[in-house]
A tleap script that builds the chain and sets N, CA, C and O, in Angstrom:
source leaprc.protein.ff14SB
mol = sequence {
  NMET ALA LYS GLY LEU TYR ARG HIE SER ASP
  SER VAL VAL MET VAL LEU TYR GLU LYS ASN
  SER MET LEU LEU PRO ASN ALA GLU TYR GLU
  GLN GLN GLY TYR GLN PRO ALA PHE ASP GLU
  LEU PRO THR HIE ALA GLU TRP VAL GLU TRP
  HIE ARG THR HIE GLY SER GLU SER LEU THR
  GLN ALA GLU TRP GLU ALA TRP LEU GLU ALA
  ASN GLY GLU ASN ARG PRO PRO SER CARG
}
set mol.1.N position { 9.757 -5.750 13.408 }
set mol.1.CA position { 9.909 -5.686 11.934 }
set mol.1.C position { 9.999 -4.326 11.489 }
set mol.1.O position { 9.482 -3.421 12.145 }
set mol.2.N position { 10.655 -4.106 10.360 }
set mol.2.CA position { 10.834 -2.777 9.718 }
set mol.2.C position { 9.473 -2.357 9.244 }
set mol.2.O position { 8.593 -3.176 8.976 }
set mol.3.N position { 9.319 -0.980 9.142 }
set mol.3.CA position { 8.130 -0.453 8.571 }
set mol.3.C position { 8.464 0.821 7.705 }
set mol.3.O position { 9.408 1.568 7.966 }
set mol.4.N position { 7.608 0.993 6.664 }
set mol.4.CA position { 7.845 2.091 5.764 }
set mol.4.C position { 7.394 3.393 6.467 }
set mol.4.O position { 6.365 3.447 7.140 }
set mol.5.N position { 8.228 4.438 6.268 }
set mol.5.CA position { 7.842 5.769 6.834 }
set mol.5.C position { 7.171 6.689 5.807 }
set mol.5.O position { 6.167 7.350 6.069 }
set mol.6.N position { 7.805 6.687 4.599 }
set mol.6.CA position { 7.295 7.619 3.544 }
set mol.6.C position { 7.862 7.182 2.251 }
set mol.6.O position { 8.839 6.436 2.186 }
set mol.7.N position { 7.206 7.681 1.169 }
set mol.7.CA position { 7.664 7.506 -0.199 }
set mol.7.C position { 8.710 8.609 -0.480 }
set mol.7.O position { 8.365 9.789 -0.548 }
set mol.8.N position { 9.968 8.222 -0.639 }
set mol.8.CA position { 10.979 9.212 -0.962 }
set mol.8.C position { 10.886 9.614 -2.411 }
set mol.8.O position { 11.199 10.752 -2.758 }
set mol.9.N position { 10.465 8.712 -3.258 }
set mol.9.CA position { 10.307 9.096 -4.697 }
set mol.9.C position { 9.283 8.032 -5.197 }
set mol.9.O position { 8.687 7.279 -4.428 }
set mol.10.N position { 9.131 8.033 -6.549 }
set mol.10.CA position { 8.174 7.031 -7.133 }
set mol.10.C position { 8.690 5.599 -7.005 }
set mol.10.O position { 7.931 4.659 -7.240 }
set mol.11.N position { 9.912 5.414 -6.652 }
set mol.11.CA position { 10.446 4.079 -6.541 }
set mol.11.C position { 11.280 3.754 -5.333 }
set mol.11.O position { 11.923 2.706 -5.286 }
set mol.12.N position { 11.283 4.629 -4.359 }
set mol.12.CA position { 12.149 4.436 -3.185 }
set mol.12.C position { 11.301 4.787 -1.951 }
set mol.12.O position { 10.452 5.679 -1.945 }
set mol.13.N position { 11.600 4.033 -0.950 }
set mol.13.CA position { 10.883 4.115 0.390 }
set mol.13.C position { 11.859 4.372 1.482 }
set mol.13.O position { 12.913 3.736 1.483 }
set mol.14.N position { 11.604 5.259 2.428 }
set mol.14.CA position { 12.336 5.341 3.669 }
set mol.14.C position { 11.837 4.358 4.665 }
set mol.14.O position { 10.683 4.455 5.084 }
set mol.15.N position { 12.601 3.455 5.053 }
set mol.15.CA position { 12.306 2.277 6.013 }
set mol.15.C position { 12.872 2.520 7.343 }
set mol.15.O position { 14.056 2.835 7.466 }
set mol.16.N position { 12.031 2.381 8.411 }
set mol.16.CA position { 12.518 2.473 9.771 }
set mol.16.C position { 12.751 1.053 10.298 }
set mol.16.O position { 11.833 0.235 10.362 }
set mol.17.N position { 13.978 0.792 10.663 }
set mol.17.CA position { 14.361 -0.476 11.343 }
set mol.17.C position { 14.400 -0.166 12.895 }
set mol.17.O position { 14.065 0.927 13.352 }
set mol.18.N position { 14.817 -1.168 13.618 }
set mol.18.CA position { 14.805 -1.101 15.028 }
set mol.18.C position { 15.586 0.065 15.555 }
set mol.18.O position { 15.171 0.729 16.504 }
set mol.19.N position { 16.793 0.334 14.900 }
set mol.19.CA position { 17.659 1.414 15.486 }
set mol.19.C position { 18.076 2.422 14.455 }
set mol.19.O position { 18.772 3.384 14.782 }
set mol.20.N position { 17.676 2.233 13.228 }
set mol.20.CA position { 18.048 3.161 12.149 }
set mol.20.C position { 17.055 3.145 11.089 }
set mol.20.O position { 16.094 2.376 11.127 }
set mol.21.N position { 17.262 3.994 10.118 }
set mol.21.CA position { 16.345 4.074 8.920 }
set mol.21.C position { 17.242 4.165 7.730 }
set mol.21.O position { 18.377 4.630 7.831 }
set mol.22.N position { 16.728 3.708 6.557 }
set mol.22.CA position { 17.466 3.835 5.302 }
set mol.22.C position { 16.459 3.784 4.192 }
set mol.22.O position { 15.322 3.331 4.324 }
set mol.23.N position { 16.982 4.302 3.044 }
set mol.23.CA position { 16.292 4.261 1.815 }
set mol.23.C position { 16.403 2.784 1.184 }
set mol.23.O position { 17.419 2.093 1.264 }
set mol.24.N position { 15.252 2.414 0.566 }
set mol.24.CA position { 15.192 1.039 0.013 }
set mol.24.C position { 14.348 1.079 -1.217 }
set mol.24.O position { 13.278 1.686 -1.202 }
set mol.25.N position { 14.788 0.448 -2.302 }
set mol.25.CA position { 14.042 0.478 -3.507 }
set mol.25.C position { 12.636 -0.174 -3.286 }
set mol.25.O position { 12.515 -1.171 -2.574 }
set mol.26.N position { 11.651 0.378 -3.874 }
set mol.26.CA position { 10.252 -0.164 -3.713 }
set mol.26.C position { 10.157 -1.667 -3.944 }
set mol.26.O position { 9.503 -2.392 -3.194 }
set mol.27.N position { 10.835 -2.117 -5.014 }
set mol.27.CA position { 10.782 -3.561 -5.303 }
set mol.27.C position { 11.229 -4.449 -4.156 }
set mol.27.O position { 10.621 -5.478 -3.862 }
set mol.28.N position { 12.355 -4.005 -3.489 }
set mol.28.CA position { 12.857 -4.741 -2.367 }
set mol.28.C position { 11.949 -4.583 -1.125 }
set mol.28.O position { 11.812 -5.532 -0.353 }
set mol.29.N position { 11.322 -3.389 -0.917 }
set mol.29.CA position { 10.427 -3.096 0.135 }
set mol.29.C position { 9.271 -4.093 0.015 }
set mol.29.O position { 8.893 -4.725 1.002 }
set mol.30.N position { 8.685 -4.242 -1.245 }
set mol.30.CA position { 7.478 -5.133 -1.333 }
set mol.30.C position { 7.948 -6.552 -1.255 }
set mol.30.O position { 7.228 -7.380 -0.699 }
set mol.31.N position { 9.099 -6.896 -1.769 }
set mol.31.CA position { 9.595 -8.307 -1.682 }
set mol.31.C position { 9.805 -8.748 -0.261 }
set mol.31.O position { 9.617 -9.923 0.056 }
set mol.32.N position { 10.214 -7.778 0.654 }
set mol.32.CA position { 10.302 -8.077 2.070 }
set mol.32.C position { 8.981 -8.182 2.800 }
set mol.32.O position { 8.904 -8.699 3.915 }
set mol.33.N position { 7.912 -7.667 2.129 }
set mol.33.CA position { 6.651 -7.696 2.740 }
set mol.33.C position { 6.441 -6.592 3.804 }
set mol.33.O position { 5.568 -6.751 4.657 }
set mol.34.N position { 7.212 -5.477 3.785 }
set mol.34.CA position { 7.070 -4.502 4.743 }
set mol.34.C position { 5.733 -3.728 4.603 }
set mol.34.O position { 5.131 -3.675 3.531 }
set mol.35.N position { 5.301 -3.132 5.734 }
set mol.35.CA position { 3.966 -2.424 5.701 }
set mol.35.C position { 4.237 -1.070 6.173 }
set mol.35.O position { 5.254 -0.829 6.823 }
set mol.36.N position { 3.315 -0.108 5.858 }
set mol.36.CA position { 2.119 -0.286 4.988 }
set mol.36.C position { 2.542 -0.387 3.571 }
set mol.36.O position { 3.708 -0.173 3.238 }
set mol.37.N position { 1.579 -0.720 2.707 }
set mol.37.CA position { 1.839 -0.833 1.295 }
set mol.37.C position { 2.361 0.539 0.770 }
set mol.37.O position { 2.050 1.616 1.279 }
set mol.38.N position { 3.207 0.382 -0.331 }
set mol.38.CA position { 3.851 1.584 -0.869 }
set mol.38.C position { 2.804 2.660 -1.184 }
set mol.38.O position { 3.016 3.811 -0.804 }
set mol.39.N position { 1.735 2.365 -1.829 }
set mol.39.CA position { 0.727 3.363 -2.252 }
set mol.39.C position { -0.002 4.031 -1.023 }
set mol.39.O position { -0.650 5.070 -1.152 }
set mol.40.N position { 0.138 3.402 0.115 }
set mol.40.CA position { -0.532 3.988 1.376 }
set mol.40.C position { 0.465 4.844 2.071 }
set mol.40.O position { 0.046 5.580 2.964 }
set mol.41.N position { 1.642 4.844 1.798 }
set mol.41.CA position { 2.648 5.718 2.490 }
set mol.41.C position { 2.458 7.193 2.105 }
set mol.41.O position { 2.142 7.513 0.959 }
set mol.42.N position { 2.660 8.085 3.093 }
set mol.42.CA position { 2.697 9.546 2.731 }
set mol.42.C position { 3.996 9.833 1.870 }
set mol.42.O position { 4.997 9.119 1.922 }
set mol.43.N position { 3.872 10.928 1.094 }
set mol.43.CA position { 5.061 11.312 0.459 }
set mol.43.C position { 6.012 11.946 1.458 }
set mol.43.O position { 5.651 12.241 2.597 }
set mol.44.N position { 7.254 12.149 0.988 }
set mol.44.CA position { 8.153 12.752 1.881 }
set mol.44.C position { 7.773 14.143 2.306 }
set mol.44.O position { 8.023 14.518 3.451 }
set mol.45.N position { 7.160 14.952 1.401 }
set mol.45.CA position { 6.751 16.296 1.761 }
set mol.45.C position { 5.569 16.244 2.787 }
set mol.45.O position { 5.503 17.063 3.704 }
set mol.46.N position { 4.683 15.307 2.615 }
set mol.46.CA position { 3.607 15.209 3.615 }
set mol.46.C position { 4.049 14.734 4.894 }
set mol.46.O position { 3.485 15.158 5.904 }
set mol.47.N position { 5.047 13.854 4.984 }
set mol.47.CA position { 5.659 13.343 6.192 }
set mol.47.C position { 6.353 14.567 6.946 }
set mol.47.O position { 6.173 14.761 8.148 }
set mol.48.N position { 7.123 15.340 6.183 }
set mol.48.CA position { 7.876 16.477 6.803 }
set mol.48.C position { 6.884 17.503 7.294 }
set mol.48.O position { 7.045 18.046 8.387 }
set mol.49.N position { 5.840 17.786 6.493 }
set mol.49.CA position { 4.816 18.762 7.004 }
set mol.49.C position { 4.109 18.270 8.277 }
set mol.49.O position { 3.889 19.073 9.183 }
set mol.50.N position { 3.757 17.028 8.377 }
set mol.50.CA position { 3.210 16.511 9.589 }
set mol.50.C position { 4.100 16.728 10.815 }
set mol.50.O position { 3.653 17.143 11.884 }
set mol.51.N position { 5.405 16.417 10.597 }
set mol.51.CA position { 6.325 16.562 11.705 }
set mol.51.C position { 6.603 18.047 12.067 }
set mol.51.O position { 6.896 18.361 13.221 }
set mol.52.N position { 6.507 18.954 11.063 }
set mol.52.CA position { 6.684 20.317 11.337 }
set mol.52.C position { 5.515 20.829 12.257 }
set mol.52.O position { 5.705 21.698 13.108 }
set mol.53.N position { 4.354 20.264 12.046 }
set mol.53.CA position { 3.125 20.616 12.767 }
set mol.53.C position { 3.137 19.936 14.092 }
set mol.53.O position { 2.756 20.564 15.079 }
set mol.54.N position { 3.533 18.731 14.193 }
set mol.54.CA position { 3.337 17.972 15.469 }
set mol.54.C position { 4.583 17.634 16.202 }
set mol.54.O position { 4.519 17.271 17.376 }
set mol.55.N position { 5.781 17.740 15.535 }
set mol.55.CA position { 6.997 17.556 16.209 }
set mol.55.C position { 7.252 16.138 16.746 }
set mol.55.O position { 7.909 15.970 17.774 }
set mol.56.N position { 6.729 15.124 16.046 }
set mol.56.CA position { 6.917 13.699 16.490 }
set mol.56.C position { 7.273 12.862 15.361 }
set mol.56.O position { 6.727 12.990 14.265 }
set mol.57.N position { 8.202 11.984 15.612 }
set mol.57.CA position { 8.607 11.027 14.537 }
set mol.57.C position { 8.121 9.634 14.805 }
set mol.57.O position { 8.549 8.684 14.148 }
set mol.58.N position { 7.204 9.492 15.790 }
set mol.58.CA position { 6.689 8.135 16.094 }
set mol.58.C position { 5.330 7.938 15.452 }
set mol.58.O position { 4.472 7.231 15.980 }
set mol.59.N position { 5.146 8.585 14.286 }
set mol.59.CA position { 3.888 8.517 13.564 }
set mol.59.C position { 3.600 7.099 12.994 }
set mol.59.O position { 4.450 6.531 12.308 }
set mol.60.N position { 2.412 6.536 13.275 }
set mol.60.CA position { 1.980 5.395 12.675 }
set mol.60.C position { 1.120 5.764 11.486 }
set mol.60.O position { 0.697 6.914 11.372 }
set mol.61.N position { 0.843 4.796 10.574 }
set mol.61.CA position { -0.059 5.070 9.354 }
set mol.61.C position { -1.465 5.449 9.872 }
set mol.61.O position { -2.105 6.348 9.328 }
set mol.62.N position { -1.922 4.781 10.888 }
set mol.62.CA position { -3.314 5.049 11.424 }
set mol.62.C position { -3.307 6.534 11.994 }
set mol.62.O position { -4.299 7.245 11.832 }
set mol.63.N position { -2.259 6.962 12.615 }
set mol.63.CA position { -2.251 8.358 13.201 }
set mol.63.C position { -2.100 9.334 12.018 }
set mol.63.O position { -2.679 10.421 12.044 }
set mol.64.N position { -1.354 8.969 11.015 }
set mol.64.CA position { -1.249 9.882 9.877 }
set mol.64.C position { -2.643 10.088 9.159 }
set mol.64.O position { -3.034 11.202 8.811 }
set mol.65.N position { -3.339 8.954 8.971 }
set mol.65.CA position { -4.637 9.027 8.331 }
set mol.65.C position { -5.629 9.811 9.225 }
set mol.65.O position { -6.438 10.583 8.712 }
set mol.66.N position { -5.568 9.616 10.533 }
set mol.66.CA position { -6.481 10.311 11.476 }
set mol.66.C position { -6.191 11.776 11.370 }
set mol.66.O position { -7.106 12.599 11.364 }
set mol.67.N position { -4.915 12.117 11.285 }
set mol.67.CA position { -4.519 13.498 11.201 }
set mol.67.C position { -5.018 14.154 9.884 }
set mol.67.O position { -5.522 15.276 9.893 }
set mol.68.N position { -4.869 13.453 8.800 }
set mol.68.CA position { -5.409 13.996 7.557 }
set mol.68.C position { -6.911 14.233 7.528 }
set mol.68.O position { -7.403 15.206 6.956 }
set mol.69.N position { -7.639 13.284 8.183 }
set mol.69.CA position { -9.085 13.398 8.278 }
set mol.69.C position { -9.469 14.503 9.155 }
set mol.69.O position { -10.364 15.286 8.835 }
set mol.70.N position { -8.795 14.592 10.294 }
set mol.70.CA position { -9.155 15.646 11.219 }
set mol.70.C position { -8.815 17.028 10.689 }
set mol.70.O position { -9.403 18.013 11.133 }
set mol.71.N position { -7.894 17.124 9.766 }
set mol.71.CA position { -7.511 18.421 9.234 }
set mol.71.C position { -8.151 18.644 7.961 }
set mol.71.O position { -7.756 19.560 7.239 }
set mol.72.N position { -9.155 17.852 7.601 }
set mol.72.CA position { -9.885 18.065 6.286 }
set mol.72.C position { -9.038 18.002 5.068 }
set mol.72.O position { -9.317 18.635 4.050 }
set mol.73.N position { -7.944 17.191 5.191 }
set mol.73.CA position { -7.006 17.118 3.982 }
set mol.73.C position { -7.237 15.739 3.382 }
set mol.73.O position { -7.385 14.752 4.103 }
set mol.74.N position { -7.264 15.684 2.108 }
set mol.74.CA position { -7.282 14.505 1.344 }
set mol.74.C position { -6.017 14.084 0.842 }
set mol.74.O position { -5.174 14.928 0.539 }
set mol.75.N position { -5.783 12.764 0.714 }
set mol.75.CA position { -4.594 12.222 0.216 }
set mol.75.C position { -4.499 12.588 -1.311 }
set mol.75.O position { -5.510 12.629 -2.012 }
set mol.76.N position { -3.316 12.835 -1.766 }
set mol.76.CA position { -3.165 12.992 -3.201 }
set mol.76.C position { -3.403 11.667 -3.876 }
set mol.76.O position { -3.293 10.630 -3.221 }
set mol.77.N position { -3.721 11.647 -5.148 }
set mol.77.CA position { -3.892 10.410 -5.875 }
set mol.77.C position { -2.603 9.562 -5.826 }
set mol.77.O position { -1.502 10.113 -5.813 }
set mol.78.N position { -2.734 8.283 -5.799 }
set mol.78.CA position { -1.551 7.418 -5.761 }
set mol.78.C position { -0.883 7.497 -7.117 }
set mol.78.O position { -1.482 7.721 -8.168 }
set mol.79.N position { 0.358 7.301 -6.995 }
set mol.79.CA position { 1.177 7.415 -8.319 }
set mol.79.C position { 1.327 6.176 -9.001 }
set mol.79.O position { 1.952 6.126 -10.060 }
savepdb mol mol.pdb
quit
């Protein structure tokens, strides 16, 4: 199943499918029931920074949250 990678903007999500990724409006993302929830996704800037530090694109939401906690970083308020 497809999964959300990051919030591209306040209304658009980058979604990873089996062999590719694409931008999808949040309304369609939610309608399809993709996970994690929109408000739980990192922003594009957060996602890029994580990859600059770790060099991996196989990040799961749990790994993202563990990295934030381990690095003493708090999530910005949900939009």
